[in-house]
C-alpha positions in Angstrom: -7.3 64.4 -64.1 -5.3 65.2 -61.0 -2.7 62.6 -60.1 -2.2 61.2 -63.6 1.1 61.8 -65.3 1.1 63.3 -68.8 2.4 60.1 -70.4 -0.3 58.1 -68.7 -3.0 60.5 -69.8 -1.9 60.2 -73.4 -2.0 56.4 -73.1 -5.6 56.5 -71.8 -6.6 58.5 -74.8 -5.4 55.9 -77.3 -8.1 54.3 -79.4 -6.9 50.8 -78.6 -7.6 51.3 -74.9 -11.2 52.1 -75.6 -12.0 49.2 -77.9 -15.4 47.7 -77.3 -15.5 44.9 -74.7 -17.0 41.5 -75.3 -20.2 41.2 -73.1 -19.6 37.4 -72.6 -16.1 38.1 -71.2 -17.5 40.6 -68.8 -20.2 38.1 -67.6 -17.6 35.4 -67.0 -15.3 37.7 -65.1 -18.1 39.0 -63.0 -19.3 35.5 -62.1 -15.8 34.4 -61.1 -15.3 37.4 -58.9 -18.7 36.8 -57.2 -17.8 33.2 -56.6 -14.5 34.2 -54.9 -16.2 36.7 -52.7 -18.8 34.2 -51.6 -16.1 31.7 -50.7 -14.2 34.3 -48.8 -17.3 35.3 -46.8 -18.1 31.7 -45.9 -14.5 31.0 -44.7 -14.5 34.1 -42.6 -17.8 33.2 -40.9 -16.6 29.7 -40.1 -13.2 30.9 -38.8 -14.9 33.7 -36.9 -17.4 31.3 -35.2 -14.6 28.9 -34.3 -12.4 31.7 -32.9 -15.3 33.1 -31.0 -16.3 29.8 -29.4 -12.7 29.1 -28.5 -12.3 32.6 -27.0 -15.6 32.2 -25.0 -14.5 28.8 -23.8 -11.2 30.2 -22.6 -12.9 33.2 -21.0 -15.2 30.9 -19.1 -12.3 28.8 -17.9 -10.2 31.8 -17.0 -7.3 30.7 -19.2 -5.2 33.3 -21.0 -5.2 33.1 -24.7 -1.6 32.1 -25.6 0.2 29.5 -27.6 2.1 26.6 -26.3 5.7 27.6 -26.0 8.0 24.6 -26.7 11.1 26.4 -25.6 9.6 27.3 -22.2 8.3 23.8 -21.8 11.7 22.1 -22.5 13.4 24.5 -20.2 11.0 23.7 -17.3 11.2 20.0 -18.0 15.0 20.2 -17.9 14.9 22.1 -14.6 12.9 19.2 -13.1 15.5 16.7 -14.3 13.1 14.8 -16.5 14.7 12.4 -19.0 13.8 12.3 -22.7 11.0 9.7 -22.4 9.3 11.5 -19.5 9.7 14.9 -21.2 8.0 13.5 -24.3 5.1 12.0 -22.3 4.6 15.2 -20.3 4.5 17.3 -23.6 1.8 14.9 -24.9 -0.2 15.3 -21.7 0.1 19.1 -21.7 -0.8 19.5 -25.4 -3.8 17.2 -25.0 -4.9 19.2 -22.0 -4.4 22.6 -23.7 -1.8 23.7 -21.2 -0.4 27.1 -22.4 1.7 28.0 -19.3 3.8 24.8 -18.4 6.0 26.6 -15.9 3.0 27.7 -13.8 1.4 24.3 -13.9 4.6 22.5 -13.0 5.0 24.8 -9.9 1.4 24.4 -8.8 0.8 20.7 -7.7 -3.0 20.9 -7.6 -3.1 22.3 -11.2 -0.7 19.6 -12.3 -2.7 16.8 -10.7 -5.9 18.1 -12.3 -4.4 17.5 -15.7 -2.9 14.2 -14.7 -6.2 13.0 -13.2 -8.1 13.7 -16.5 -5.3 11.9 -18.4 -5.7 9.0 -15.9 -9.5 8.9 -16.6 -8.8 8.9 -20.4 -6.5 6.0 -20.1 -9.0 4.0 -18.1 -11.7 4.7 -20.6 -9.9 4.3 -23.9 -7.4 1.4 -23.3 -8.2 -1.7 -25.4 -7.2 -4.1 -22.7 -6.4 -4.1 -19.0 -2.8 -5.0 -19.8 -2.6 -1.9 -22.0 -4.2 0.3 -19.3 -1.7 -0.9 -16.6 1.3 -0.3 -18.9 0.1 3.2 -19.8 -0.7 4.1 -16.2 2.7 2.9 -15.1 4.3 5.4 -17.5 2.0 8.2 -16.3 2.7 7.5 -12.6 6.4 7.1 -13.1 6.4 10.6 -14.7 4.3 12.0 -11.8 6.6 10.5 -9.2 9.7 11.9 -11.1 8.2 15.4 -10.9 7.3 14.9 -7.2 10.8 14.0 -6.2 12.5 16.8 -8.2 14.4 19.4 -6.2 12.4 22.5 -5.3 12.9 25.2 -7.9 14.6 28.5 -6.9 12.1 31.0 -5.6 9.2 28.5 -5.3 8.7 28.2 -1.5 7.5 31.2 0.5 6.0 28.9 3.1 5.7 29.9 6.7 4.6 27.9 9.7 0.9 28.1 10.4 -1.3 26.8 13.2 -2.3 23.2 13.1 0.6 22.3 10.8 2.0 18.8 11.6 5.7 19.0 12.4 8.6 16.9 13.8 10.8 18.0 16.6 14.3 16.4 16.4 16.6 16.5 19.4 19.9 14.6 19.3 19.0 11.2 17.8 15.3 11.3 18.7 12.3 12.6 16.7 8.8 13.3 17.9 5.6 14.2 15.9 4.0 17.4 17.1 1.5 20.0 16.0 2.0 23.8 15.7 -0.3 25.6 18.1 1.0 29.2 17.7 3.4 30.8 15.2 4.5 34.4 15.6 7.6 35.8 14.0 10.5 33.5 15.2 8.6 32.0 18.1 6.7 28.8 17.7 4.6 26.9 20.2 3.9 23.2 19.7 2.1 20.6 21.8 4.5 18.6 24.0 6.2 15.7 22.2 5.3 12.3 23.6 7.1 9.0 24.0 6.0 5.6 22.7 3.7 5.1 25.8 2.0 8.5 25.2 3.7 10.3 28.1 4.8 14.0 27.6 8.5 14.5 27.2 10.0 17.5 29.0 12.8 19.3 27.2 15.0 21.6 29.2 15.3 25.3 28.5 18.1 25.9 26.0 17.9 22.5 24.4 18.8 22.7 20.7 16.1 21.3 18.4 15.3 21.0 14.7 11.7 21.7 13.7 10.7 20.1 10.4 7.4 20.2 8.4 5.9 19.4 5.0 3.7 21.6 2.9 0.6 20.5 1.0 2.8 20.0 -2.1 5.0 17.6 -0.1 7.9 20.0 0.0 9.9 19.7 3.3 11.5 22.5 5.3 13.2 22.8 8.7 14.2 25.5 11.2 17.0 25.3 13.7 16.2 26.7 17.2 16.2 26.1 20.9 13.6 25.5 23.7 12.8 28.7 25.7 10.2 27.2 28.0 6.6 26.1 28.3 3.4 28.2 28.0 -0.4 27.7 28.3 -2.4 28.2 25.1 -6.1 28.0 24.1 -5.3 24.4 23.0 -3.5 23.4 26.3 0.1 23.5 27.5 2.7 24.0 24.8 6.4 23.9 24.2 7.9 27.3 23.2 10.7 27.3 20.6 12.7 30.2 19.3 14.0 29.5 15.8 16.6 31.3 13.7 14.1 32.3 10.9 16.2 30.6 8.2 14.0 28.0 6.5 16.1 25.2 4.9 14.7 22.9 2.3 14.8 19.2 3.1 15.8 16.5 0.7 12.5 15.6 -0.9 11.0 12.2 -0.5 11.1 9.9 -3.6 7.4 9.2 -3.3 4.5 11.3 -2.0 3.0 9.9 1.3 -0.7 10.1 2.2 -2.4 9.8 5.6 -4.9 7.0 5.5 -6.9 4.7 7.8 -7.3 1.5 5.7 -7.9 -1.9 7.2 -5.5 -4.5 6.0 -4.4 -8.1 6.4 -0.8 -9.3 6.6 1.0 -12.6 6.7 4.6 -13.4 7.8 6.9 -14.4 5.0 9.9 -16.7 5.4 12.8 -17.5 3.2 13.1 -21.2 2.5 16.3 -22.6 1.0 16.8 -25.9 -0.8 19.8 -27.6 -2.3 23.4 -26.7 -1.6 26.4 -25.0 -3.2 25.7 -23.7 -6.7 22.4 -25.5 -6.7 21.2 -23.7 -3.6 17.8 -22.1 -4.3 15.9 -19.6 -2.1 12.2 -18.9 -2.2 9.7 -16.9 -0.2 7.1 -18.8 1.6 3.9 -17.0 2.9 2.6 -18.4 6.2 -1.1 -19.2 6.3 -1.9 -17.5 9.6 -3.5 -14.1 9.0 -3.2 -10.9 11.1 -5.0 -7.6 10.9 -4.2 -4.0 11.3 -4.7 -0.5 9.9 -2.5 1.3 7.4 -2.1 4.9 8.8 0.0 6.3 5.9 1.3 5.0 2.6 3.5 5.7 -0.4 5.1 3.6 -3.1 8.1 3.3 -0.9 6.4 2.0 2.3 3.8 2.5 4.9 3.0 2.7 8.6 0.8 -0.1 10.0 -0.9 -0.1 13.4 -1.6 -3.6 14.8 -2.1 -5.3 18.2 0.3 -8.1 17.0 3.9 -8.1 18.2 6.1 -8.0 15.1 9.9 -7.9 15.3 12.1 -5.5 13.3 13.4 -7.2 10.2 10.3 -9.4 9.7 9.0 -9.7 6.1 5.3 -9.3 5.6 2.9 -9.7 2.7 0.4 -6.9 3.1 -3.0 -6.7 1.4 -5.1 -3.5 1.8 -8.9 -3.6 2.0 -9.0 -0.5 -0.2 -11.0 -0.9 -3.5 -11.6 -4.0 -5.5 -11.0 -2.0 -8.7 -7.5 -1.0 -7.4 -6.1 -3.9 -5.5 -3.0 -3.4 -3.3 -0.9 -6.3 -2.3 2.9 -5.8 -1.6 5.9 -7.4 0.1 7.5 -5.3 2.9 10.0 -5.5 5.6 9.7 -3.9 9.1 12.5 -1.4 9.6 11.3 0.1 12.9 8.5 -0.4 15.4 7.0 1.8 18.2 5.0 0.4 21.1 2.1 2.4 22.4 -0.8 1.9 24.8 -3.1 0.9 21.9 -0.8 -1.4 20.0 2.3 -1.4 17.9 3.1 0.9 15.0 5.2 -0.8 12.3 7.3 1.3 9.9 7.6 -0.8 6.8 9.7 -0.5 3.7 8.3 -2.1 0.5 10.7 -4.5 -1.1 8.4 -5.7 -3.9 5.6 -3.7 -5.4 3.9 -5.3 -8.4 2.9 -3.1 -11.3 -0.8 -3.1 -10.5 -0.1 -2.3 -6.8 2.2 0.5 -7.8 -0.5 2.1 -10.0 -3.2 1.6 -7.3 -1.0 3.2 -4.6 -0.1 6.1 -6.9 -3.7 6.8 -7.7 -4.6 6.7 -4.0 -1.7 8.9 -3.0 -2.3 11.6 -5.6 -6.1 11.5 -5.2 -6.9 10.3 -8.8 -9.3 7.7 -7.4 -11.3 10.4 -5.6 -14.6 11.5 -7.1 
């Protein structure tokens, strides 16, 4: 017996070790072992099937198999400046959505909005009352807007100017919307800026300008440069600008803005005061006369409205958009700037009162959660 020590060998030879077994005891032990083996096999099959289906599901979706890392999540949430309540809500959204790489999702707006859109649909479907739905949507959109307005993370933008990118040329105190026609190295060609009447503006050679633009994720950047002349392009005459190649991030807007073309109605709003002294009371009175226009862009902070009606700067307006009966938008705004053009007046309006439902409706419109 190789491998058995002498002492052990003598022990095995003792009569007491070879005493006759009870057949009933052997039967009970065998049955117990068999039962344990069967249970182990069943558990293994169940777990294996579950793991396999989960693995296949992840493979089909292209998602890496990894666990949610709480440390990474809280580090990213902190970098975006989220408070405790928003951090807790975001963690709930990510865990429900099975997000395993929070840093990548937070830095990729279209991925982030995909998860938020599904959460939006879940809230609409599972809320017990409309009041409950509006309150939960308000929290969701407050979180999304907080992420939107957070500073750009280091190393995030590698954006370069490309053709057909909308931009803004700023010269001294004036700004003009333009479009990028050609972009090569540090030379950019834009269409000529136009004044309020639609006439091209000629900028002299050597004029210092700032060229600003926004990416699809609403991050803003600018280049400093100077005009070097005009040139003909496949898209028509253009303004040639030589910039310094140093892209500078702009302060992000508090709310994302979306280009639209939505018909609207608006009414002038006046302040009516009654009483005197400490008993003086002010209230807003909406005029009955109705005017129409089209909202060309909108955010939760304001909008641009094109109308044939002459409206003075400082006027207060009640604006109702003909958008979607399921997502009504009616807000109170004040005109802060107006531009006259050959086709009407463009009013730049700052919202001064946005009801909860309107806030939710505008947010859903801006982020595309209402889109099919």
